[in-house]
C-alpha positions in Angstrom: 110.1 104.4 107.6 108.5 107.7 106.7 105.2 109.7 107.2 103.0 110.0 104.3 100.0 112.3 104.2 97.0 111.2 102.1 94.3 114.1 101.6 90.7 113.1 100.7 87.7 115.0 100.0 85.3 115.7 102.8 82.2 115.8 100.8 79.7 113.1 99.8 77.9 114.9 97.0 78.7 116.9 93.9 76.2 119.6 92.6 75.4 119.2 89.0 74.3 121.9 86.4 70.7 121.1 87.1 71.0 121.7 90.8 70.9 118.2 91.8 73.2 116.4 94.4 75.0 113.6 92.7 76.3 111.0 95.2 80.1 110.9 95.2 83.1 111.0 97.7 86.7 109.7 97.3 87.2 106.8 94.8 87.7 103.8 96.9 90.6 102.2 94.7 92.3 105.4 94.5 92.8 105.3 98.1 93.1 101.4 99.0 95.9 100.8 96.1 98.4 103.4 97.3 97.6 102.9 101.0 98.6 99.4 100.5 101.8 100.3 98.5 102.7 102.8 101.3 102.0 100.5 104.3 103.5 97.6 102.6 106.6 99.6 102.2 106.8 100.2 106.0 105.4 103.7 105.9 103.0 105.5 108.1 99.9 106.9 106.8 97.9 109.9 108.0 94.6 111.1 106.4 93.4 114.6 106.2 90.3 116.2 105.0 88.7 119.6 105.0 87.4 120.2 108.5 88.5 116.9 109.7 85.4 115.2 108.2 85.5 111.5 108.2 85.6 110.7 104.2 83.0 108.9 102.4 83.7 106.6 99.6 81.8 107.1 96.2 79.1 104.4 96.4 79.9 103.6 92.9 83.5 102.8 93.7 82.5 100.1 95.8 80.5 98.0 93.3 81.9 94.6 91.8 81.5 96.4 88.4 84.2 98.8 89.1 86.6 96.4 91.1 86.7 93.5 88.4 84.2 91.4 90.3 82.8 90.5 93.7 86.3 89.3 94.9 87.8 92.7 93.9 85.1 94.6 95.6 85.6 92.6 98.6 89.3 93.3 98.7 88.8 96.8 98.6 86.1 96.9 101.2 88.7 95.0 103.6 91.3 97.6 103.2 88.8 100.3 103.9 87.6 98.4 106.9 91.2 97.7 108.2 92.4 101.5 107.5 91.8 103.0 111.0 93.2 106.3 109.6 90.0 106.9 107.6 88.0 107.2 110.9 90.3 109.9 112.7 91.4 112.3 109.9 93.2 115.6 110.6 91.8 118.7 109.5 93.6 120.1 106.5 94.0 123.4 108.6 96.0 121.5 111.4 98.4 119.7 109.0 102.2 120.5 109.5 103.5 119.6 106.1 107.2 119.4 107.3 106.3 116.2 109.2 105.7 114.2 105.8 108.1 112.7 103.2 105.2 112.7 100.7 101.6 114.0 100.2 99.1 112.2 98.2 95.7 113.4 97.0 93.0 110.9 96.4 90.5 111.2 93.6 86.7 110.8 93.0 84.4 113.6 91.9 84.2 115.1 95.4 87.4 117.2 95.1 85.6 119.1 92.2 83.4 120.1 95.0 85.5 121.1 97.9 89.2 120.6 97.4 89.1 122.7 94.0 88.1 125.8 96.2 89.8 124.9 99.5 92.3 127.5 100.9 93.8 125.3 103.5 94.5 122.7 100.7 96.1 125.3 98.6 98.4 126.6 101.5 99.4 123.0 102.1 100.3 122.7 98.3 102.2 125.6 98.4 104.3 124.4 101.5 104.8 121.1 99.8 106.0 122.5 96.5 108.3 125.1 98.3 109.9 122.4 100.2 110.3 120.0 97.2 108.2 117.3 99.0 106.9 114.6 96.8 103.6 115.2 95.8 101.2 112.7 94.2 97.9 113.3 93.0 95.6 111.1 91.1 92.3 111.5 88.8 89.8 114.1 90.0 92.1 114.8 92.9 94.1 117.0 90.6 91.3 119.5 90.9 92.9 120.4 94.3 95.8 122.0 92.5 93.5 124.7 90.9 93.3 127.2 93.8 97.0 126.8 94.5 98.9 130.3 94.1 102.5 131.6 94.1 103.5 134.5 96.3 103.0 136.8 93.3 99.6 135.4 92.5 100.3 133.2 89.8 99.1 129.5 89.4 101.4 127.5 91.4 101.5 124.7 88.7 101.7 126.8 85.6 103.7 125.1 82.9 103.9 121.7 84.8 103.5 118.5 82.9 100.6 116.8 84.5 97.7 114.4 83.8 94.2 114.0 85.2 90.8 112.4 84.3 90.5 113.2 80.6 87.4 114.8 79.1 86.9 111.7 76.9 86.8 109.5 80.1 84.3 111.9 81.6 82.3 111.7 78.6 82.3 107.9 78.6 81.4 107.7 82.2 78.2 109.6 81.4 78.5 112.6 83.7 80.2 115.2 81.6 77.0 117.0 80.5 75.9 117.6 84.0 79.2 118.9 85.5 79.8 122.5 86.0 83.2 122.4 84.5 85.5 119.8 83.0 88.8 119.1 84.8 91.1 118.5 81.7 89.8 121.9 80.1 90.1 123.7 83.4 93.8 122.6 83.8 94.8 123.5 80.4 93.2 126.9 80.7 95.2 127.4 83.9 98.3 126.7 82.2 99.2 123.2 82.8 100.9 121.0 80.0 98.3 118.2 80.1 98.6 114.7 78.6 96.6 111.7 78.7 96.8 108.1 77.5 93.9 105.9 76.0 90.7 106.0 78.2 90.9 103.9 81.4 94.6 103.0 80.7 97.3 103.7 83.3 99.1 106.9 82.8 101.8 108.7 85.2 103.5 112.0 84.6 106.3 113.0 86.8 107.5 116.7 86.8 110.1 117.7 89.3 108.3 116.7 92.6 104.7 116.5 91.2 103.4 113.2 90.3 100.1 112.9 88.8 98.0 109.8 87.7 95.2 110.0 85.1 92.6 107.5 86.5 91.9 104.6 88.8 94.1 102.4 86.9 96.9 104.9 87.4 96.7 104.8 91.3 98.9 102.0 92.1 101.7 102.9 89.3 101.4 106.4 90.8 102.1 105.3 94.5 105.0 103.4 93.3 106.4 106.5 91.5 106.1 108.5 94.8 107.7 105.6 96.7 110.7 105.7 94.1 111.1 109.4 94.7 111.2 109.1 98.5 113.4 106.1 98.3 
C-alpha cells in the first residue's frame, strides 16, 4: 500500500477573453476514474488544492451527456459523494512530497486559471521530478507544468515528450475562441515534444517519470500507467 497525492484546481471559474467568468472546476471523470483505480489497488489517496480550498467539479462534467448517459453520471456522482478526501484537502503549500509514491494532477479548465501560475505547485513539481517520483497529469491539468522551473531558471519539462488537451479538441468543445491561451500551443512554445491522438481518443505518453494523458478518455489508462510504474 502506498500514498498517492491527487492535486486539483481550487477555482470554479475561468476568466475568458471577453472578461466573463466561465463556470469550471475539475473534470469529474478525471478524478473519479484514477481515484477508483488507486483505491481499488489498495493505495491511500490524499487531495491537495491551492490554499486547501474544497474543489468544485465542472458542472458540465456531471451531466449525463458527458458520462455516457444517466447511469454513468450517477456512477460518477456516487464516487464523488464517497470520496471524503475531497472535503478535507491539504493546502499545496503544506504538502510534503516525500510522503508520496505518486502525484497525480487532475484536469478541467480550472488549472488554466490557478495552477498554471501557482508557485506552490511549481515547487512541488520540482521536488517530485528531482526525486524521480511518478507524476501523472491529465488533460488541462498539464497547464500546471508551465510555471515549473529548474534551478537555473529553465523550464523543468523542456524537451519532455508529453500530451494534453489538443487545440483541435478545444475548438470542437467550442471554447477555443474565448480562451486567453491554448494549452497545446503554450506547451509547444515552452519546449515540450507534444503529441496527440485523434480527438477524444485515449492517448497516454510516458517519458521518464512523467506520465501524461490527453483528455478525459485518457484518465483511466493514465492511472494504470502510474500504477504500473509504482508497482
